[in-house]
C-alpha positions in Angstrom: 303.8 115.5 4.5 300.9 113.0 4.8 297.6 114.3 3.6 295.1 114.0 6.4 292.5 116.4 5.1 289.7 113.8 5.0 290.5 111.7 8.0 288.4 111.8 11.2 289.1 109.5 14.2 287.1 108.8 17.3 288.3 108.0 20.8 285.9 106.3 23.3 286.6 106.7 27.0 284.2 104.7 29.2 283.8 104.4 33.0 284.9 100.9 34.0 281.6 99.5 35.1 279.7 97.0 32.9 276.7 99.2 32.2 279.0 101.9 31.0 281.6 99.8 29.2 279.2 98.1 27.0 277.2 101.2 26.0 280.3 103.0 24.7 281.5 99.8 23.0 278.1 99.5 21.2 278.5 103.1 20.1 282.1 102.4 19.0 280.8 99.7 16.6 278.0 102.0 15.4 280.5 104.7 14.5 283.0 102.3 13.0 280.2 100.9 10.8 280.3 104.3 9.1 283.9 103.8 8.1 285.3 106.0 10.9 288.3 104.5 12.8 287.5 104.2 16.5 289.9 103.9 19.5 288.5 102.4 22.7 290.7 103.0 25.8 290.9 101.6 29.3 293.0 99.2 31.3 293.6 95.7 30.0 291.1 93.9 32.3 288.2 96.3 31.6 288.8 96.2 27.8 288.8 92.4 28.0 285.6 92.6 30.0 283.9 94.8 27.5 284.9 92.6 24.5 284.0 89.3 26.3 280.5 90.4 27.2 279.7 92.3 24.0 276.5 91.4 22.1 278.1 92.6 18.9 280.9 90.5 17.3 283.7 92.8 16.0 283.3 91.2 12.6 279.9 92.9 12.3 281.6 96.3 12.0 282.9 97.4 8.7 285.9 99.0 10.4 287.9 97.6 13.3 287.8 99.2 16.7 291.3 99.5 18.1 291.6 98.8 21.8 294.3 100.5 23.9 295.3 98.8 27.1 296.7 101.6 29.2 298.4 100.9 32.5 296.7 102.1 35.7 298.1 101.9 39.2 297.1 98.6 41.0 293.7 98.9 42.5 291.8 96.8 45.1 289.2 94.4 43.9 287.2 93.4 47.0 284.2 91.1 47.0 280.8 92.8 47.1 279.0 92.8 50.4 275.6 91.1 50.0 274.6 92.1 53.5 275.1 95.8 53.2 272.1 97.9 54.1 272.8 100.1 51.0 273.1 98.4 47.7 275.4 101.0 46.0 278.5 99.1 44.7 281.1 100.9 46.7 283.4 98.0 46.1 283.9 99.3 42.5 285.2 102.7 43.6 288.9 101.6 43.5 288.5 100.9 39.7 286.8 104.3 39.2 289.6 106.1 41.0 292.3 104.2 39.0 290.6 105.0 35.7 290.5 108.7 36.6 294.4 108.5 36.4 294.4 107.7 32.7 294.7 111.4 31.8 298.4 111.1 30.7 298.1 108.2 28.3 294.8 109.5 26.8 296.3 113.0 26.3 299.3 111.3 24.5 296.9 109.3 22.3 294.9 112.5 21.4 298.1 114.4 20.5 299.4 111.5 18.4 296.2 111.0 16.5 295.9 114.8 15.9 299.1 114.8 13.9 297.7 112.1 11.5 294.0 113.2 11.3 291.9 116.2 10.3 289.9 115.9 13.5 290.1 113.9 16.7 286.6 113.3 18.3 286.7 112.3 21.9 283.5 110.7 23.2 283.7 110.2 27.0 281.5 108.9 29.7 280.1 111.8 31.7 282.1 110.7 34.7 285.5 110.6 32.8 285.7 114.4 31.9 288.9 114.9 33.9 290.6 112.2 31.9 290.0 113.9 28.5 290.5 117.5 29.6 293.7 117.9 27.5 291.7 117.6 24.3 290.8 121.3 24.8 294.5 122.1 24.2 294.6 120.4 20.8 293.3 122.6 18.0 291.8 119.8 15.9 290.3 117.8 18.8 286.8 118.2 20.4 285.0 116.5 23.3 281.5 115.0 23.5 279.8 113.9 26.7 278.2 110.5 26.6 275.3 110.0 29.1 274.7 106.4 30.1 271.6 107.1 32.1 268.1 108.2 31.1 267.3 111.8 30.2 264.6 111.6 32.8 267.1 110.8 35.6 269.5 113.5 34.3 266.8 116.2 34.3 265.6 115.4 37.8 269.2 115.2 39.1 269.7 118.7 37.8 266.4 119.8 39.3 267.4 118.5 42.7 271.0 119.8 42.5 269.8 123.4 41.6 267.7 123.8 44.7 264.4 122.2 43.5 263.2 125.3 41.7 259.6 124.6 40.7 259.5 123.3 37.1 257.1 124.6 34.6 253.4 123.7 35.2 253.2 120.4 33.4 256.0 119.1 35.4 254.4 119.6 38.8 252.9 116.1 39.0 256.3 114.4 38.7 258.0 117.0 40.8 255.6 116.2 43.7 256.3 112.5 43.2 260.1 113.1 43.3 259.9 115.2 46.4 257.6 112.8 48.2 258.7 110.6 51.1 258.8 107.6 48.8 261.4 108.9 46.5 265.2 108.8 47.2 267.5 111.8 47.4 270.9 111.7 45.7 272.4 111.1 49.1 270.8 107.7 49.6 271.1 106.6 46.0 274.9 107.0 45.9 277.7 106.6 48.4 279.3 109.8 49.7 282.6 108.8 48.0 280.9 108.4 44.6 279.1 111.7 45.0 282.4 113.4 45.5 283.7 111.6 42.4 280.7 112.9 40.4 281.4 116.4 41.7 285.0 116.2 40.7 284.0 115.7 37.0 281.3 118.4 36.9 283.5 121.4 35.9 284.9 119.6 32.8 281.5 119.6 31.2 282.1 123.1 30.0 284.8 121.7 27.7 282.2 119.7 25.8 281.0 120.4 22.3 277.8 118.3 22.7 275.9 115.5 24.5 275.1 112.0 23.3 272.4 109.9 24.9 271.6 106.2 24.8 267.9 107.0 24.6 265.3 107.5 21.9 263.1 110.5 21.4 260.1 108.1 21.0 260.7 107.3 24.7 262.1 110.5 26.2 261.8 113.4 23.8 260.3 115.6 26.5 263.1 114.9 28.9 266.0 115.3 26.4 264.7 118.8 25.7 264.1 119.6 29.3 267.6 118.6 30.3 269.1 120.5 27.4 267.1 123.6 28.5 268.1 123.1 32.1 271.8 123.0 31.2 271.7 125.7 28.5 274.0 127.9 30.5 276.8 125.5 29.6 278.8 125.7 26.4 277.2 122.5 25.2 274.6 123.3 22.5 274.2 120.1 20.5 272.3 117.1 21.7 271.9 113.7 20.0 269.5 111.0 21.3 270.8 108.1 19.2 269.6 105.1 21.2 268.9 102.3 21.6 272.6 101.5 21.0 271.8 97.7 21.3 270.7 96.0 18.1 266.9 95.8 17.8 266.9 92.7 15.6 267.6 89.5 17.5 268.9 86.7 15.2 266.2 84.3 14.0 266.3 80.7 15.2 267.5 79.5 11.9 270.4 82.0 11.7 271.9 81.5 15.2 275.5 80.4 15.2 275.2 78.8 18.6 272.5 79.1 21.3 272.9 79.4 25.0 271.1 76.5 26.8 268.5 79.0 28.1 267.6 80.1 24.5 267.1 76.5 23.6 264.8 76.1 26.6 262.9 79.3 25.6 262.3 77.8 22.2 260.1 75.2 23.8 257.9 77.6 25.8 254.7 79.3 24.9 254.7 83.0 23.7 255.0 85.6 26.6 254.9 82.8 29.2 258.3 83.3 30.8 259.6 86.1 33.2 263.2 86.9 32.9 264.9 87.7 36.3 268.2 89.6 36.5 269.5 92.3 38.8 272.4 93.4 36.7 276.1 93.2 37.4 276.5 95.5 40.5 273.9 94.2 42.9 274.7 91.6 45.6 271.7 90.1 47.3 271.7 88.4 50.7 271.1 84.7 51.1 267.9 85.5 52.8 266.7 87.7 50.0 267.7 85.0 47.4 265.7 82.5 49.3 262.6 84.7 49.3 262.9 85.3 45.5 263.2 81.5 44.9 260.1 80.8 47.0 258.2 83.7 45.4 259.0 82.6 41.8 258.1 79.0 42.5 254.7 79.9 44.2 253.8 82.3 41.4 253.3 79.5 39.0 255.0 81.4 36.3 257.9 80.0 34.2 261.1 81.9 34.7 264.8 82.3 33.7 266.7 83.6 36.7 270.3 84.8 36.2 271.9 84.2 39.6 275.4 85.5 39.7 277.5 87.4 42.2 278.0 91.1 41.5 281.1 92.0 39.5 284.3 92.9 41.3 286.4 95.9 40.2 288.5 93.4 38.2 286.3 90.5 37.2 289.4 88.4 36.3 291.2 88.8 39.5 291.7 85.7 41.6 292.3 85.3 45.3 290.0 85.6 48.3 287.0 83.5 49.1 284.4 83.2 46.4 280.9 83.2 47.7 278.8 80.3 46.6 275.2 81.5 46.2 272.9 79.0 47.8 269.3 78.3 46.9 266.7 76.4 49.0 267.5 72.7 49.2 266.0 70.9 46.2 264.9 74.1 44.5 266.8 73.7 41.2 266.0 70.0 41.0 262.3 70.6 41.5 262.3 73.4 38.9 264.1 71.2 36.4 261.8 68.2 37.0 258.7 70.4 36.5 260.3 72.2 33.5 259.0 75.4 35.3 262.1 77.4 35.1 265.9 77.7 34.7 268.6 79.1 37.0 271.6 80.5 35.0 274.8 81.0 36.9 277.0 82.1 34.1 276.9 85.1 31.8 273.5 85.1 30.0 272.6 86.6 26.6 270.2 89.1 28.0 269.3 90.8 24.7 268.5 87.5 23.1 266.4 86.5 26.1 264.4 89.7 26.0 264.0 89.4 22.2 262.6 85.9 22.4 258.9 85.6 21.8 258.5 83.3 24.9 259.7 86.1 27.2 256.7 88.1 28.6 258.3 90.1 31.4 261.5 91.3 33.0 262.0 91.4 36.8 264.8 94.1 36.8 266.9 96.4 38.9 266.1 99.1 36.3 269.6 99.9 35.3 269.3 102.1 32.2 271.1 99.6 29.9 268.6 96.9 30.9 265.7 99.3 30.6 266.6 100.3 27.0 267.1 96.7 26.0 263.7 95.7 27.5 262.0 98.8 25.9 263.4 98.1 22.5 262.2 94.5 22.7 258.7 95.5 23.9 259.0 93.6 27.2 257.3 95.0 30.3 259.3 95.5 33.4 258.7 94.5 37.0 260.7 97.2 38.7 262.9 96.5 41.7 265.5 99.4 41.8 268.6 99.1 44.0 270.7 102.3 43.8 272.1 105.1 41.6 269.7 106.1 38.7 267.6 103.0 39.1 264.9 104.5 41.4 264.3 107.3 38.9 264.3 104.9 36.0 261.7 102.9 37.8 259.5 106.0 38.1 259.9 106.6 34.3 259.0 103.0 33.6 256.0 102.6 35.9 254.5 106.1 36.3 255.5 108.0 33.1 255.7 105.4 30.3 253.4 102.9 32.1 255.3 99.9 30.7 255.9 98.3 34.1 254.8 97.6 37.6 256.7 98.2 40.9 257.7 95.3 43.1 259.4 97.1 45.9 258.9 100.4 47.8 262.2 102.2 47.7 261.9 103.4 51.2 262.0 99.8 52.5 265.3 99.2 50.8 266.9 97.9 54.0 264.2 95.3 54.4 264.0 91.8 52.9 261.2 91.6 50.4 259.0 88.6 51.3 258.2 85.8 49.0 254.5 86.6 49.1 255.2 90.1 47.8 257.4 88.7 45.0 254.8 86.1 44.1 252.0 88.7 43.9 254.1 91.1 41.8 255.1 88.4 39.3 251.5 87.2 39.0 250.3 90.8 38.6 252.6 91.4 35.6 252.3 87.9 34.0 248.7 86.9 34.8 246.4 89.8 35.4 244.4 92.3 33.4 246.7 95.1 34.6 249.7 93.1 33.5 248.1 92.4 30.1 247.5 96.2 29.6 251.1 96.9 30.6 252.3 94.3 28.1 250.3 95.9 25.4 251.7 99.3 26.1 255.2 98.0 26.2 254.8 96.1 22.9 253.5 99.3 21.2 256.4 101.4 22.5 258.9 98.7 21.5 257.6 98.7 18.0 257.9 102.5 17.8 261.5 102.4 19.2 262.5 99.7 16.6 260.9 101.8 13.9 263.0 104.8 15.0 266.1 102.9 13.9 264.8 102.4 10.4 265.6 104.7 7.5 263.7 107.9 8.1 263.3 107.1 11.8 264.1 109.6 14.5 267.0 107.8 16.1 268.5 106.9 12.8 268.3 110.6 11.8 270.0 111.6 15.1 272.8 109.1 14.5 273.2 110.3 11.0 273.3 113.9 12.2 276.0 113.1 14.7 278.1 111.3 12.1 277.6 114.2 9.6 278.6 116.7 12.3 281.9 115.0 13.3 282.7 114.3 9.7 282.2 117.9 8.6 
């Protein structure tokens, strides 16, 4: 019989949305770099999406990550609706529902690997608990929940879901903010269908042996501990804050293999002179809102890189249907190019490289947690424009708690078009004011501390080492 006494394997099970796929893939490469075989599961199109958009080439890992393309029932892939009052990406729900049917093939993989390994470690997105539930039936398998959102958001979700019991005294200031008129409830941050989907995964958390967070204790130590305390009635007892999962060292100009045209443009700009504009992969903006952003950016007088893409469909590779052509004001791109005042990028942009470039001085962002962690780790202040989900709470963390950003839009006016004058003022406030300069200084200091946490002896490095030691025991 084959000796498997020393072997440990890891299975990664992501939710099929870009901000979730890439975080678990980054973790997969981190774990694999410690010589542990990793299996990444999903349907063929979502695995392809994760690999295509990865910041990290597979060759950088000392051990291959094995991708398993499991079949799912056919699912709809409708176009996003840019004119919807609510920005939650309900058009992705068919992909979530299809992925929740992967229980059978994942269970088979767990059982197969368990026969060849001393231990099978299943790391799953917090919204994929039902898919991995059969690991509890395999004696040498164990589950770990991966949280793709901030510990701050997790803690306040728990606070709201448990009846808004008054937190301990030092939390009252934030509690008052979260219960105020200007802060969204869960019901307006998510669709009813997605809330039901979240609820359907809740009971499976009791099968977990621990929680992993894409955050850093330098950033959220207080909220990691508060969330751990708030959920201490669960079986989960171990918590590892091992972020940022993204690399914190952007390649130097001399060592780049190939540079996107926007990086070459940034190379010609002055330090901290450019604002990067991107609303992530799930937000579809109306033509009217896009026009106001264009006018606001132009009138701000600040140089910019604007990633202007349609939101992802459930299957980004699916054809068919009418593809929306995003229109800008007539002559806008030509004028911007002639003045060398900015750049509009309509394809996939290397966000981490952009944020890590010395010419980038600010980030106009939807405040998805992946974008927040990348911006924080690069020391770039954020101009917060949250759209849905955890983003409004992340915006509070960024602007009110960490003080590394400014707000551009009041959440309670989410159904209104933000006027160009508001955007112009917000951009100038971040990029060309004393308040913005102070915010930039705070962001730079936090970024340096976060990068230091990944060095030998740093807190995030220690947490990652602790997790690797634990699963390899």
